[in-house]
MIMIDREN-782032 format. One record per residue (C-alpha): y, z, x. Coordinates in steps of 0.5 Angstrom, whole numbers, plus 500, padded with zeros to 3 digits. Last residue first. Layout:
% MIMIDREN-782032
YZX;...
END
This chain:
% MIMIDREN-782032
555465484;551459481;544460481;540456476;533459479;531452481;537450484;538456488;531456491;532449493;539451496;535457500;530452503;535448505;539453509;532456512;531449515;538449518;536456521;531454525;524457523;523464525;519466531;515473531;516476538;509479541;511477548;518481547;524478551;528476544;534472542;539474537;546470537;552475536;558472539;565473537;563480534;566481527;572486527;572490520;579490516;579482516;584477519;583470519;589467524;586472529;579470527;580463528;581457524;578450523;578446516;572445512;573439507;569440500;565434497;558438496;552434497;548441498;546439505;552437507;556442504;552448507;552444514;559444514;560451512;555453517;559449522;565453521;561460521;559458528;552456530;545458533;538456533;532459530;533464524;533471526;528476528;530481534;525487536;526494537;520498537;513498533;508493531;504496525;500490524;501491516;509493517;510487522;507482518;511484512;517484516;516477518;514475511;521477508;525474514;523467512;525468504;531472507;534466510;537467517;544464519;544466527;551467530;557464533;564467531;570463534;570457529;573461523;573457516;578454512;576451506;578444503;578441496;578448492;575449485;568449485;568449493;570456493;563458489;559454494;562457500;561464497;554463495;552460502;556466505;552472501;552476495;545477492;540474488;538468492;538468499;543469506;543474512;547473517;543477522;537480524;535487528;528489526;527497528;520499528;517506528;512507534;518511537;517516532;523520528;527519534;526512533;528512526;534516528;537512533;536505529;540509523;546511528;546503530;547502523;552507522;556504528;555497526;558498519;564502522;565496527;566494534;558496536;556497543;549496545;546494551;541489552;534491551;532487545;535481547;542478546;543471546;547468552;555468553;555476551;562479549;560480541;560488541;553489539;550493533;553488529;546484530;543488524;538493522;532493518;528499519;520498519;517505518;509506519;506511515;502517518;504522513;509526517;512520521;513516514;517522512;521523518;523515518;525516511;530522512;532518519;534512515;538516509;542519515;544513518;545507514;545511507;550517509;553513515;556508510;559514505;562517512;564510514;568509507;575506510;572501515;565501511;568497506;569491511;562491512;559492505;552493507;551500505;543500506;536501503;532495506;527500509;520497509;515503509;508503511;501506510;504508503;501515500;505513493;506520491;507524498;512518500;516519493;516527493;518527501;524522499;526526493;526532497;530529503;535526498;539521502;534515501;537516493;531513490;530509483;538507483;537504490;531500488;524502489;518497490;511499491;507493494;499492494;499485498;496479495;500474500;504471494;505478491;508480498;512474499;515476492;516483494;519482500;524476497;526482492;528487498;532482502;537480496;537487493;533491488;528493493;532498496;526501499;519498499;513502500;507498503;500500500;
END
């Protein structure tokens, strides 16, 4: 049995779908059904379900919102992750904690690997890094999976935002000086399940293969979706946000047991196909 927390979100839903297709026994709980910051509630649930593994998708993911609500973000991203990890360790369950490329400062010029020094520049990155540390403190055998630029159906993401804006705009300005790895949740979900089933531990990176800027990603979105909308170049300095973003957050791996994901452009095409099938517009 694999317990999936935060199962009502974009990634959690794809994990449940992938698990069902693989014939796995999964138990889903949404954030309304389980407050991961409540240690007693977490302990009771883990005791009742008796999972062999837990995939934690519960997170405070509003990157800009974290700048003014860091305490709230820390409660979920760090304390909640630690509570789940401790409960898993007590019962022998393997915890898979989903983390982020935002734990890095973005100053690199080659892909970050698992052992590279961290240095988050935002409250979101700091709270997620604290969650990583809490998970590995509970058990070094637990897994921390860093991923990046997630997109999929059933939740807010860059692909949905671009397509929504293009409905009533002829042109959109998108930054060229932030580079990363777009990752479709439909590709990430089975990787997380494999890590949970095989009890692969430690820090590992998992993101769409290849890299692009947000501007290049937007161009590919409109081309793949056959949408007519000009994508203009801009910079982070011209398009300021409350939370600083890493200029370069491409993820690589030094692990021999690394699980490769398909190219990010393939993930985009699969997302758009699924979006059209689902009739999603936002």
